[in-house]
C-alpha positions in Angstrom: 114.1 106.6 65.2 112.5 103.2 63.9 113.4 101.7 67.0 111.7 104.4 69.0 108.5 104.6 66.9 108.2 100.7 67.3 108.6 100.8 70.9 105.8 103.3 71.5 103.6 101.4 69.3 104.1 98.3 71.1 103.6 100.0 74.4 100.4 101.7 73.0 99.2 98.3 71.6 99.7 96.5 75.0 98.0 99.1 77.3 96.1 101.5 74.8 92.7 99.7 75.8 93.1 101.8 79.1 91.4 104.7 77.4 88.2 102.7 77.7 88.5 101.9 81.3 87.3 103.7 84.3 88.2 105.1 87.9 89.3 102.3 90.6 89.6 102.6 94.3 91.8 105.6 95.4 91.1 107.2 92.0 87.8 108.5 93.4 89.6 110.5 96.3 90.7 112.5 93.6 87.4 114.4 93.4 86.9 114.8 96.9 86.3 117.9 98.3 86.8 120.9 95.8 88.9 118.7 93.6 92.7 118.0 93.5 95.2 120.8 94.5 98.6 121.5 93.0 101.9 121.1 94.7 100.7 119.2 97.9 102.7 116.6 99.8 103.4 113.7 99.4 104.3 113.3 95.7 103.9 117.0 94.8 104.7 116.5 91.0 102.2 113.8 90.6 99.8 116.1 92.6 100.5 119.0 90.2 100.0 116.7 87.0 96.6 115.5 88.5 95.5 118.9 89.3 96.3 120.1 85.7 94.6 117.2 84.4 91.4 118.1 86.3 91.5 121.5 85.6 91.7 120.8 81.9 89.3 117.6 81.1 87.3 117.6 84.4 86.3 114.2 85.5 86.7 112.5 82.3 88.5 109.2 83.0 89.6 109.0 79.5 91.9 112.0 79.8 93.2 110.7 83.0 94.1 107.4 81.3 95.7 109.3 78.3 98.1 111.0 80.6 99.0 107.7 82.3 99.5 106.3 79.0 101.8 109.0 77.7 103.8 108.8 80.8 104.2 105.2 80.4 105.5 105.9 76.8 107.9 108.4 77.8 109.3 106.0 80.4 109.7 103.5 77.7 111.6 106.0 75.4 113.9 107.0 78.4 114.5 103.3 79.1 115.5 102.7 75.8 117.9 105.7 75.5 119.4 104.6 78.7 120.0 100.9 77.6 121.3 101.6 74.3 124.2 103.5 76.0 124.9 100.6 78.3 123.8 97.3 76.2 124.9 96.3 72.8 122.2 97.3 70.3 120.1 94.2 69.8 120.1 93.7 73.6 119.1 97.2 74.1 116.2 96.9 71.6 115.0 93.6 73.1 115.4 94.8 76.6 113.2 98.0 75.9 110.6 96.0 74.1 110.1 93.7 77.0 109.8 96.8 79.1 107.4 98.3 77.2 105.0 95.6 77.1 105.4 93.7 80.0 102.2 92.9 82.0 103.9 94.1 85.3 103.4 97.4 83.8 99.6 96.9 83.5 98.6 98.6 86.8 100.7 101.7 86.2 99.0 102.4 82.7 95.4 101.3 84.0 95.2 102.8 87.4 95.3 106.6 88.0 96.5 106.5 91.6 99.7 104.3 90.5 100.7 107.4 88.3 103.2 108.2 91.0 105.3 105.0 90.0 105.2 106.3 86.5 106.4 110.0 87.6 109.1 108.4 89.8 110.1 106.2 86.9 110.8 108.9 84.4 112.6 111.0 87.0 114.9 108.2 87.8 115.5 107.4 84.1 116.1 110.9 83.1 118.5 111.4 85.8 120.2 108.2 84.8 120.4 109.5 80.9 121.8 112.8 82.2 124.3 110.9 84.3 125.5 108.7 80.9 125.5 111.6 78.6 128.1 113.5 81.3 125.5 116.2 82.2 126.1 115.9 86.0 124.3 119.0 86.9 121.1 117.9 85.0 121.4 114.7 86.5 121.7 116.1 90.0 118.5 118.3 89.1 116.4 115.2 88.5 117.7 113.3 91.3 116.4 116.1 93.4 113.2 116.1 92.1 113.1 112.3 92.3 114.0 112.5 95.9 111.0 115.0 96.5 108.8 113.1 94.7 109.8 109.5 96.4 110.0 110.8 99.8 106.6 109.1 100.9 106.3 105.5 99.8 105.1 104.4 96.3 102.4 101.9 97.4 101.1 99.5 94.4 98.9 96.5 94.9 100.3 94.2 92.3 103.8 94.0 93.8 102.7 93.4 97.7 103.8 90.0 97.3 107.5 91.1 97.6 110.5 90.6 95.6 110.3 86.8 94.8 106.7 87.5 93.5 107.7 90.1 91.5 110.4 88.2 89.9 108.3 85.3 89.4 105.7 87.4 87.7 108.7 88.8 85.5 109.8 85.1 84.4 106.3 83.4 84.5 103.5 86.2 83.7 100.7 84.5 85.2 98.6 84.9 88.5 98.2 88.5 88.3 95.7 90.2 90.6 95.0 93.4 91.9 94.9 92.1 95.7 97.7 89.2 96.0 97.5 87.0 99.1 101.1 87.3 100.3 100.3 84.0 102.2 100.2 82.2 98.6 103.0 79.3 98.5 106.1 80.8 97.4 107.7 77.5 95.8 107.3 78.8 92.2 108.7 82.3 93.0 111.8 80.4 94.7 112.3 78.1 91.7 112.0 81.0 89.4 114.6 82.8 91.2 116.9 79.8 91.4 116.3 79.0 87.7 117.2 82.7 86.5 120.2 83.4 88.9 121.5 79.8 87.6 121.2 80.7 84.0 122.3 84.1 84.1 125.3 82.9 85.9 125.9 80.3 83.7 125.8 82.1 80.6 127.6 85.2 81.8 130.2 84.5 84.4 131.5 88.0 84.6 130.4 91.4 86.4 130.6 93.6 83.5 127.6 95.8 82.4 126.8 93.5 79.6 126.5 90.9 82.0 122.9 89.4 82.7 124.1 88.3 86.1 125.1 91.8 86.9 121.7 93.1 85.9 119.8 90.3 87.5 121.4 91.5 91.0 120.8 95.0 90.3 117.2 94.4 89.7 117.1 92.2 93.0 118.6 95.1 94.9 116.1 97.8 93.4 113.4 95.9 94.5 114.4 96.4 98.3 113.3 100.1 98.2 110.1 99.0 96.1 111.5 100.5 92.9 109.6 98.4 90.7 110.1 100.2 87.4 114.0 100.3 88.1 113.9 96.6 88.9 111.9 96.0 85.6 114.4 97.8 83.5 117.2 95.5 85.2 115.4 92.3 84.5 114.6 93.3 81.0 118.1 94.5 80.5 119.2 90.6 81.9 116.7 89.0 79.6 117.7 91.3 76.6 121.2 90.2 76.9 120.4 86.4 77.2 117.9 86.5 74.2 120.7 88.2 72.2 122.8 85.0 72.7 120.2 83.2 70.6 120.9 82.9 67.0 118.4 85.1 64.9 116.1 87.5 66.1 112.8 85.4 66.2 113.0 84.3 70.0 113.2 87.8 71.1 110.5 89.1 68.9 108.3 85.7 70.0 108.9 86.8 73.8 107.8 90.5 73.0 104.8 89.4 71.1 103.6 86.8 73.9 104.1 89.6 76.7 102.3 92.2 74.5 99.4 89.6 74.3 99.1 89.2 78.0 99.4 93.0 78.6 96.4 93.5 76.4 94.6 90.7 78.4 95.4 92.5 81.8 94.2 95.7 80.4 91.1 94.0 79.3 90.6 92.9 83.0 91.2 96.3 84.3 88.8 98.1 82.2 85.8 96.6 84.2 85.6 96.6 88.1 83.7 93.4 88.2 86.3 91.6 86.2 89.2 93.0 88.1 87.6 92.0 91.6 86.2 88.8 90.3 89.7 87.6 89.1 90.9 88.8 92.8 88.0 86.7 94.5 89.1 83.7 92.3 92.8 84.2 93.0 92.7 84.9 96.7 89.5 83.2 98.1 90.6 83.7 101.7 90.8 87.4 101.7 88.0 89.6 102.5 88.5 93.0 100.7 88.1 91.7 97.1 84.8 90.2 98.1 83.6 93.7 99.5 84.8 95.4 96.3 83.2 92.8 93.9 79.8 93.3 96.0 79.8 96.7 95.1 79.8 95.7 91.4 77.0 93.1 91.7 73.2 93.1 91.9 71.6 93.2 95.5 71.0 89.8 95.9 74.1 88.6 94.7 76.1 91.1 96.5 74.4 90.2 99.9 75.4 86.6 99.4 78.9 87.4 98.6 79.1 89.8 101.7 77.6 87.2 104.0 80.3 84.7 102.9 82.8 87.4 104.0 81.1 88.0 107.2 81.7 84.2 107.9 85.3 84.8 107.2 85.7 87.9 109.3 82.7 88.6 111.7 84.5 91.7 113.3 85.3 93.6 109.9 83.6 96.7 110.0 83.6 97.1 106.2 81.1 94.1 105.7 78.3 95.7 107.7 78.8 98.7 106.4 78.6 97.4 102.8 75.7 95.3 103.6 74.0 98.3 105.1 74.7 100.5 102.0 73.1 97.6 100.0 69.9 97.4 101.9 69.6 101.3 101.9 69.9 101.2 98.0 67.0 98.6 98.0 64.7 100.7 100.5 65.1 98.1 103.5 65.7 101.0 105.6 65.1 99.0 109.0 67.6 96.4 108.0 70.0 99.1 106.9 69.9 100.9 110.1 70.7 97.4 112.0 73.5 96.7 109.8 74.9 100.2 109.8 74.6 100.3 113.6 77.0 97.0 113.6 79.4 99.2 111.5 79.5 102.0 113.8 80.0 99.7 117.0 83.2 98.2 115.1 84.4 101.2 113.6 83.0 104.7 115.3 85.4 106.7 113.0 83.8 106.0 109.7 81.9 109.1 108.9 80.4 107.4 105.5 78.8 104.9 107.8 77.1 107.5 110.2 75.9 109.6 106.9 74.4 106.4 105.5 72.6 105.4 108.9 71.4 109.0 108.8 69.9 108.5 105.6 67.9 105.4 106.8 66.9 106.8 109.9 65.4 109.9 108.0 63.5 107.6 105.7 62.1 105.8 108.8 61.0 109.2 110.0 63.4 109.3 112.9 64.6 112.8 112.0 66.3 113.7 115.4 68.4 110.7 115.3 69.2 111.1 111.7 70.3 114.8 112.5 72.5 113.6 115.2 74.1 111.2 112.7 74.7 113.6 110.2 76.2 115.9 112.6 78.4 113.4 114.0 79.7 112.4 110.4 80.8 116.0 109.8 82.7 115.9 113.3 84.3 112.9 112.0 85.1 114.2 108.6 84.4 118.1 108.0 85.0 117.7 104.4 82.1 114.9 103.7 79.9 117.3 101.2 77.3 114.5 101.6 76.6 114.7 104.9 76.4 118.6 104.8 73.8 118.3 102.1 71.7 115.7 103.9 71.8 117.8 107.1 70.5 120.8 105.0 67.9 118.8 103.4 66.8 117.6 106.8 66.5 121.2 108.0 63.8 121.9 105.4 61.3 119.1 106.1 
């Protein structure tokens, strides 16, 4: 019981700050239309959980983060129960501790839309635990739920760089970003892979369940279907087995404490959209999307300067004039907003929100028939866009 409490406390210490965070990116889609619905495809269990979250707590971010945090702790405890049946006691505790606090977990803990990765992990680890205990039918039940939940791809941003990047971040937990540039040089990732394989192979030359080399290979194989939580469990098991060979417990404790401190720092970054996207712009200066997202967090003048830099990089990206037009609209520069939003429409005629925003600008300029056409077009593109419907009603009352 003591080990379980320590592991839960470690996970809460590393990622508990997520309770003070907000929503990011796809999180806002939770509240589109009439709110989330239960048991819809894809990821029906995650959708059901989000629906219950919404029904019980409304749109308060803290309760959504609290559920993610509880899911993360649940996954940690299941990992420990599995590993203590597979590894020596000390290695199991160390491995579970690394899994609990590793900064690779930060995205799932802090990003509501990454909840599906936690649900998939819990189902997979519960199935493994039931199998290890000889309860084959229970394992089959969890496996069936797992197949239903993971039939559609589980997308994450942090792991987009591929298997080598994931392994490099596990070994050298530095260079995290919500939007990695997959064109970045891979020499450090390759070096990490070679080094870990060499050490594991040298220290553990057999392929038994207590071989770090075996767990390393399992982790690499689990990265092929993008089961990152399973890969993290396997890599943590390999690390626990290697750390167990060092006399005393100090080395393992130091590793867990350092990882927990980095996990806290990752959560601090996730607590602010501006910090999150400033980091992304700094780490991937060639990418345009981080600049667009960061502009949404800045004052108008700074946002326009950043967006113009992005336009020089990608002159035909429709999101850039769409965001510039939104900034100008907020600043009541209506003619400039119409010009920019018209460019966005020309580049992407299927963006309902751009038509809606241009309609608002046209209405402010007194061009009522043109504004009504834009609101109507927005509803043709997206019949669920409540903002356009309200604007059209308001326009009819003038």
